[in-house]
Every structure is written in C-alpha cells, then in structure tokens.
C-alpha atoms as one frame of an Amber mdcrd trajectory, in Angstrom:
protein
  66.340 122.929  43.469  63.129 120.901  43.573  59.897 121.791  45.378  57.703
 119.662  47.586  53.925 120.026  47.167  50.950 118.458  48.855  47.584 117.545
  47.361  44.493 118.797  49.227  43.271 115.172  49.211  46.144 114.198  51.473
  44.696 116.071  54.454  46.710 118.019  57.078  50.064 116.690  58.298  49.889
 114.347  61.264  51.784 115.448  64.431  54.419 113.055  65.719  55.916 113.883
  69.120  57.007 117.494  69.250  58.013 117.646  65.565  56.210 118.018  62.252
  55.407 115.396  59.598  55.721 116.435  55.986  54.329 114.601  52.976  54.214
 114.921  49.215  56.801 114.586  46.469  60.446 114.787  47.577  63.288 115.464
  45.140  66.179 113.086  45.814  69.805 114.142  45.694  70.120 112.505  42.240
  67.248 114.654  40.862  64.690 111.821  40.593  61.119 112.689  41.625  59.446
 110.064  43.787  55.658 110.126  43.819  54.578 109.343  47.357  51.443 107.604
  46.098  53.423 105.042  44.114  53.561 101.500  45.566  57.119 101.286  44.328
  57.920 104.430  46.232  56.424 102.996  49.381  58.542  99.889  49.025  61.693
 101.894  48.475  61.017 104.130  51.435  60.363 101.181  53.714  56.575 101.652
  54.268  54.387  98.565  54.492  50.931  98.001  53.113  47.973  99.675  54.777
  49.723 103.040  55.172  47.204 105.732  54.241  49.688 108.577  54.118  52.305
 108.373  51.355  55.824 109.646  51.662  55.557 109.917  55.451  58.853 110.740
  57.131  58.998 110.021  60.841  60.014 113.073  62.858  63.186 112.792  64.841
  63.097 114.589  68.204  66.138 116.728  68.893  66.756 117.095  72.643  63.143
 116.294  73.256  61.785 119.386  71.478  63.425 119.732  68.038  61.479 120.031
  64.784  61.017 117.071  62.447  63.234 116.096  59.538  61.881 115.152  56.061
  63.018 113.321  52.982  63.737 116.752  51.498  66.285 117.583  54.184  69.589
 119.160  53.351  72.178 116.837  51.869  75.844 116.631  52.638  76.580 119.387
  50.173  74.820 121.955  52.344  72.045 122.844  49.845  68.427 122.744  50.861
  65.113 121.834  49.258  62.523 124.577  48.761  58.972 123.826  49.870  55.683
 125.509  49.037  53.842 127.643  51.569  51.403 124.868  52.503  54.312 123.092
  54.159  55.800 126.061  56.019  56.553 125.536  59.726  53.782 126.426  62.194
  55.977 128.991  63.969  59.208 130.866  63.333  61.961 132.700  65.174  64.989
 134.796  64.232  68.654 133.881  64.295  70.254 136.138  66.910  73.833 137.254
  67.473  74.664 137.331  71.178  76.997 136.230  73.948  76.111 132.759  75.188
  77.185 131.607  78.651  76.912 128.237  80.377  75.953 129.371  83.874  74.666
 127.861  87.093  73.043 129.747  89.985  73.526 128.385  93.494  72.742 129.382
  97.062  75.733 130.477  99.099  76.369 131.346 102.723  78.497 134.343 103.577
  80.642 133.739 106.646  84.205 132.952 107.609  84.496 129.557 105.971  84.739
 126.068 107.472  85.649 125.854 111.158  88.599 123.884 112.541  88.693 122.403
 116.032  91.372 122.974 118.663  91.751 119.779 120.699  93.620 119.588 123.991
  96.778 117.456 123.890  97.490 117.724 127.625  95.444 117.000 130.758  94.544
 119.756 133.221  91.949 122.402 133.961  90.789 125.071 131.520  91.713 128.378
 133.192  91.104 130.874 130.366  89.136 131.035 127.120  88.768 133.855 124.577
  85.401 135.342 123.707  83.479 133.956 120.764  84.271 136.164 117.764  87.674
 137.238 119.140  90.646 137.282 116.778  93.937 135.669 117.771  97.260 136.366
 116.026 100.676 134.713 115.972 102.302 134.294 119.385  99.110 134.994 121.352
  97.364 132.424 123.604  94.455 130.577 122.039  93.421 129.245 125.489  95.088
 128.308 128.796  95.295 125.032 130.697  96.541 125.124 134.303  97.187 128.828
 133.694  99.758 128.009 130.996  99.102 129.381 127.476  98.532 127.248 124.407
 100.007 129.549 121.772  98.903 130.137 118.172 101.581 129.885 115.493 101.232
 129.963 111.715 101.588 126.824 109.600  99.481 124.413 107.586 100.552 121.125
 109.220  99.378 120.318 112.772 101.895 119.815 115.570 102.256 116.087 116.220
 105.281 115.558 118.516 107.604 117.110 121.053 110.384 119.186 119.494 113.790
 119.127 121.179 117.503 119.038 120.356 118.063 116.441 117.652 114.544 116.640
 116.189 114.552 117.091 112.424 111.780 117.797 109.927 109.634 120.493 108.294
 107.818 121.105 111.595 111.131 122.325 113.061 111.551 124.796 110.200 107.972
 125.974 110.745 108.641 126.541 114.464 111.876 128.417 113.770 110.134 130.631
 111.206 107.547 131.622 113.822 110.204 132.259 116.469 112.071 134.549 114.088
 108.884 136.461 113.224 108.299 136.924 116.966 111.809 138.383 117.422 113.740
 135.352 118.667 116.927 134.736 116.668 120.414 133.251 117.026 119.772 130.030
 115.097 119.889 128.897 111.479 116.398 128.457 110.098 116.433 124.901 108.743
 114.966 121.472 109.491 117.284 120.734 112.460 116.483 121.548 116.102 119.887
 122.559 117.480 121.162 123.955 120.760 120.748 127.441 119.272 117.102 126.658
 118.567 116.648 125.430 122.155 118.159 128.676 123.493 115.682 130.751 121.464
 112.823 128.544 122.692 113.934 129.019 126.304 113.816 132.815 125.918 110.355
 132.516 124.337 109.180 130.295 127.249 110.489 132.766 129.844 108.554 135.632
 128.253 105.341 133.608 128.511 105.727 132.404 132.056 106.593 128.863 131.068
 109.324 126.658 132.467 112.546 127.282 130.492 113.150 123.761 129.250 114.106
 124.554 125.660 111.649 121.821 124.634 108.339 122.545 122.886 106.108 119.792
 124.212 103.173 118.496 122.172 100.106 120.611 122.845 101.968 123.839 123.684
 101.374 125.374 120.246  98.521 125.197 117.732  99.373 125.752 114.059  96.860
 127.493 111.781  97.134 129.003 108.300  97.043 132.565 109.678  95.306 134.631
 112.290  92.043 133.079 113.431  88.614 134.062 114.642  87.118 132.097 117.540
  83.907 130.590 116.224  82.520 128.672 119.201  83.608 127.440 122.624  83.393
 123.707 123.272  84.720 123.836 126.866  84.129 126.021 129.912  86.509 127.814
 132.239  87.186 125.652 135.320  86.337 122.451 133.446  88.803 119.557 133.700
  90.049 118.534 130.298  91.769 115.453 128.917  93.803 114.811 125.777  91.550
 114.566 122.728  88.797 116.732 124.202  87.526 119.694 122.162  88.305 123.147
 123.501  87.042 125.519 120.802  86.508 125.949 117.072  88.024 128.661 114.925
  87.895 130.004 111.375  89.877 132.427 109.269  89.274 136.149 109.648  88.445
 136.896 105.997  84.819 136.665 104.922  84.204 134.034 102.294  81.205 132.330
 100.741  80.525 128.625 101.092  78.543 126.949  98.296  77.319 123.359  98.143
  76.966 121.920  94.633  76.014 118.615  93.042  78.928 116.518  91.819  77.742
 116.875  88.208  78.368 120.628  88.490  82.101 120.076  88.902  82.789 121.830
  85.589  81.431 125.020  87.198  83.414 124.999  90.435  87.064 124.927  89.474
  89.776 126.567  91.535  90.459 130.022  90.150  87.107 130.279  88.337  85.486
 133.715  88.443  81.933 134.070  89.761  79.368 136.784  90.377  77.880 137.191
  93.873  74.571 138.924  94.544  74.619 140.369  98.070  71.535 140.716 100.330
  71.169 144.374  99.262  70.890 143.284  95.616  74.312 144.578  94.596  76.700
 142.360  92.655  80.351 141.829  93.520  82.973 139.767  91.726  84.355 136.646
  93.371  86.783 133.798  92.736  86.751 130.124  93.689  89.682 129.562  96.060
  89.081 125.983  97.159  86.955 123.000  96.106  86.503 119.908  98.264  84.381
 116.768  98.098  82.264 116.218 101.193  79.789 113.597 102.361  76.470 114.867
 103.675  74.338 112.574 105.866  70.927 111.604 104.570  67.894 113.542 105.747
  66.155 110.496 107.206  67.397 107.651 109.413  67.405 105.256 106.449  68.588
 107.754 103.846  71.916 107.182 102.151  74.629 109.833 102.512  75.108 112.130
  99.542  78.374 113.233  97.945  78.528 116.979  97.318  81.065 119.585  96.279
  81.889 122.403  98.665  83.362 125.498  97.032  84.854 128.462  98.872  84.522
 131.818  97.117  86.543 134.909  98.017  85.162 138.402  97.418  87.085 140.942
  95.360  85.936 143.644  97.784  85.680 142.775 101.466  83.899 146.093 102.049
  80.894 144.658 100.208  80.338 142.399 103.247  80.763 145.110 105.893  78.323
 144.614 108.755  77.487 141.046 107.713  78.838 138.162 109.770  76.504 135.611
 108.186  74.090 136.061 105.302  72.497 134.171 102.417  73.770 135.190  98.971
  73.326 134.064  95.366  76.361 132.866  93.430  76.482 132.584  89.629  79.101
 130.210  88.229  80.109 130.382  84.562  81.667 127.267  83.030  82.174 128.709
  79.542  81.263 131.778  77.527  80.986 132.374  73.771  80.961 135.985  72.597
  79.291 137.347  69.461  77.938 134.054  68.092  74.794 133.177  66.127  72.166
 131.379  68.213  68.697 129.848  67.898  66.437 128.098  70.390  67.432 124.453
  70.829  63.986 123.408  69.586  64.740 125.020  66.194  67.264 122.278  65.407
  66.265 119.393  63.158  68.059 116.067  62.810  69.329 115.460  59.275  69.021
 112.022  57.747  72.672 112.091  56.620  73.728 112.974  60.155  74.194 116.144
  62.114  71.753 119.005  62.606  70.147 121.682  60.506  67.665 124.536  60.647
  64.712 125.247  58.370  65.242 128.706  56.860  61.990 130.402  55.846  62.178
 132.807  52.893  58.809 134.254  51.961  56.474 131.473  50.849  59.188 128.836
  50.692  61.649 127.239  53.072  64.813 125.201  52.834  67.078 123.303  55.190
  70.646 124.346  55.985  73.013 122.050  57.784  74.726 123.718  60.740  77.481
 123.059  63.220  76.456 123.317  66.865  78.561 124.816  69.636  77.668 125.811
  73.195  74.229 124.889  74.575  73.051 127.260  77.313  69.835 128.762  78.599
  67.643 126.940  76.074  69.650 128.269  73.114  72.448 126.818  71.021  75.369
 128.324  69.146  75.245 127.515  65.409  77.410 128.216  62.371  77.308 127.225
  58.707  77.365 128.441  55.125  74.451 130.680  54.199  73.539 131.412  57.810
  73.129 135.057  58.855  71.895 137.144  61.751  68.205 137.987  61.410  67.356
 134.964  59.272  63.934 133.418  59.911  63.954 129.745  60.951  61.191 127.276
  61.673  60.026 126.269  65.132  57.695 123.521  66.389  54.192 124.530  67.366
C-alpha cells in the first residue's frame, strides 16, 4: 500500500466547496508513482498550464456536505491508500451501531373525523332537531320534517330512490339488514323487495307514526357507516326546508386524529401504517392509519392556486387516552421504514469514489485510508453503511 506525502513548499490544501483538496504523490492501482510536479503528470491528469498546485483533485460534494475524494481513493477491490498525518481529515467521528428510522413529525387534530352532511330530500317544515354533540343510533330519528322522523340506518351507500315491491339492488339488501336488526322479520334478506319486505316495512312505519304504505320513500332514511354524533346544526326548528337544503352535519362517535400532509410524504401515510401520537399531556399512545385521501385545499389569497394535500385519519389504540378531550392539537410521528442494529455515520462523512459509489476515510493513528461502502437507509442526517473492514467504533473523517 503506497503513501501520499506533501512537501512543505506546496502550502496548505485549498478548500473547495464543503470538501477537502489533497495534493502530493498518489500511488495508482498499477503501482506506478506519479509525481504531481511533473508536466507529464499534469497532462495525464487533465490539468492545463498555469496550475500552481500539482496533483489537485477536485472535491466531489456528496449530498451537499460530503468530504472530498482524491486520486488515492479506494479502488474497486476495496483496498485503501494510506496517507501521512499531514493529510489527515480536519475532523473525525465514530461509526455507530444503532436503529435508524425514516420518520416524519406532523401536526394532528384530535376530534371525531371528517363531518358528513344530512341534506333534506323532501319539502316541509323542520319540527325537531337533536342537540349538537348528541349521538344517534340505528332506527332513531336524525331529525323530523312535518313531525315525521327521518331515520338513521347503517350502510355505506346513500339512499338514492324510493324502495317498493319490485325494486332490486344492494340498497334493498341494506334496508332488509337494518329491518332485521331492528326486530322486523318475515322476509328473505336478499336484493329483491318483495311483498314480505313491504309487510315488514309497514309494521316499521306503524311503530314510528308513519303512514303504512309499505314503501320507503326517498328521504325517509339516512344511511351512515354506524352510529353518529351530531356535529353542527345547519337548519332551525320551524324553518321551511326544501330538497337539497342542509339540515345538519354529523361525524362518527370514535375519536380519531386528522393529519394533513404534503403529497411527497405519501410513503409515510399508508393505510395500516403504525404511528406514535403525543397527547397534550405529553404522554405517547400508539395509533394506526385507517384512511388516506387526497384533498384540494384552497389557496390562502384570492389569487393563490389551490394545493393538493393528503389527509390521513389515525385511530388510537386506547380511546381512554383521549378522555375529556373533544378537540385538541397533537403531534403525530410517522415511520416509513426502520433498520435495526446497523452501522451508521453522518451523511457528510461519505466521499464519492472516482470508480463510482461511496466510501469513508478510516483514520488509524497517523494514517488514513479509504474503504468503499454500500449505503442503505438515509434518516436524521445519518446513513446506514456496510462493507468489508468496517466495524463499530471505527474513526472516520469528516469535513471541517
């Protein structure tokens, strides 16, 4: 292994960017010494006339902060070139073994999730409204028009038509499932609205003070994914209402966290991903991403363009952690990937190798050598590395 030395007449190395410039005699891979002061050497290395510093190797920035590479860098075989102490790096650090995680912290809002709107499908007068914050379950009135209840039933698809004998489709099955859960039977639960279905509907109508028509007219039921919590009232009791007019908004009854993220953070917010939530009291609770949607946010100014964002819903592993909190600001930590028990160095310790790839400058006493390394996860200003001859606790060079 050859050594690189520098004459005192050469002067101190010149800085170039955030790296280091090294000069002197470099031993090539074929074992030939090249004197940096030789004109022939300058021609072979690509330097023109008028260069005062011989053997200058331009530093290559790695991620904006990496150390410089030299003509004595490690070759493809993985061996390095020793250098005398006058050329040692200006600073050093240790190779550490640790768990590296690609994380992202974001602001979240604890609440009951996005609100849906109940819209009237029939004309009339609003005669009853629930209180804001009230919970409504299957079969109970969500509001009343002309003193007739609009009833909550469970299902993910909105009602969109009258249902009567001869009607077929998944909405019929959904209605029949609700009727059976409410205690009305005598029909086959399928996609067909039969006379038996109409008889069960008539009994249900009688129990709620409705005309026993056996027909479920559009607007008589509202389908939601489960029991709901009234979020806000958009109408007032005694107010005339028309089809398409908002009556109230509602949410689910389970507390969740809503997080807005940039679209480039999509790798973080994947359905099923585990997160850590820091509550207002400083305690941490585990969470999981249950839903991710793309939304468009209006610009802040009148001429500002709208912005595309990701909205992630996070469920808490322990609802008791949110006891007493209807709405609160929380911190959410997303983890895209995690690498356990790996060797790491600061990203700025990497050097670009002339044959390609990256290396680190290993300092051993008064000498140093380059080792080529394979890089893995980048996170928190550090990078996972591996390679022959690399060990925990080794000293590597750093830029000043």
